[in-house]
C-alpha positions in Angstrom: -95.3 -228.8 -117.8 -97.8 -228.5 -114.9 -97.1 -229.7 -111.5 -98.8 -233.0 -110.4 -101.8 -232.5 -108.1 -101.3 -234.5 -104.9 -104.5 -236.5 -105.3 -103.6 -239.0 -102.6 -103.5 -236.1 -100.0 -107.0 -234.9 -100.8 -110.3 -235.8 -99.2 -113.2 -236.9 -101.5 -114.7 -233.4 -101.3 -111.4 -231.8 -102.1 -111.0 -234.0 -105.1 -114.5 -232.9 -106.4 -113.4 -229.2 -106.0 -110.1 -229.7 -107.7 -111.8 -231.4 -110.6 -114.1 -228.5 -110.8 -111.2 -226.1 -111.0 -109.5 -228.2 -113.7 -112.6 -227.3 -115.9 -113.0 -223.8 -114.6 -109.5 -222.2 -113.9 -110.9 -219.2 -112.1 -114.4 -218.5 -110.8 -116.2 -215.9 -108.8 -117.0 -216.5 -105.1 -120.8 -216.5 -105.3 -121.1 -218.7 -108.3 -118.4 -221.1 -106.9 -120.3 -221.5 -103.6 -123.5 -222.2 -105.4 -121.9 -224.7 -107.8 -120.2 -226.6 -105.0 -123.3 -226.9 -103.0 -125.1 -228.3 -106.1 -122.3 -230.8 -106.3 -123.0 -232.0 -102.8 -120.2 -230.2 -100.9 -121.8 -229.6 -97.5 -119.3 -226.9 -96.2 -117.7 -225.4 -99.3 -115.9 -222.6 -97.5 -114.1 -225.2 -95.3 -113.0 -227.2 -98.3 -111.8 -224.1 -100.1 -109.8 -223.0 -97.1 -108.2 -226.4 -96.9 -107.2 -226.3 -100.5 -105.8 -222.8 -100.0 -103.7 -224.0 -97.1 -102.4 -226.9 -99.2 -101.3 -224.5 -101.9 -103.6 -225.9 -104.6 -105.9 -222.9 -104.9 -105.3 -219.2 -104.6 -107.8 -216.4 -103.7 -108.0 -213.2 -105.6 -110.5 -210.3 -105.2 -113.9 -211.9 -105.4 -112.6 -215.2 -107.0 -110.7 -218.4 -106.5 -108.3 -219.9 -108.9 -106.3 -223.0 -109.4 -102.7 -222.1 -108.8 -100.7 -221.5 -112.0 -98.3 -224.4 -111.4 -101.3 -226.9 -111.6 -102.9 -225.5 -114.7 -102.7 -227.4 -117.9 
């Protein structure tokens, strides 16, 4: 059973990013930045860093992923 995402603690931009990761569990850095900018995220790196600090995302070599405990 996956852990519940703390939606109430997320900013509107963070919610967009988490919803993106629910559809794409892991994605390469360059494609991710392009996709987030296309979704209207003005400072995607700042949003990604915030989600890393909150423990929702993890960073691998050249990619970001939704942490395993949040995956369906």
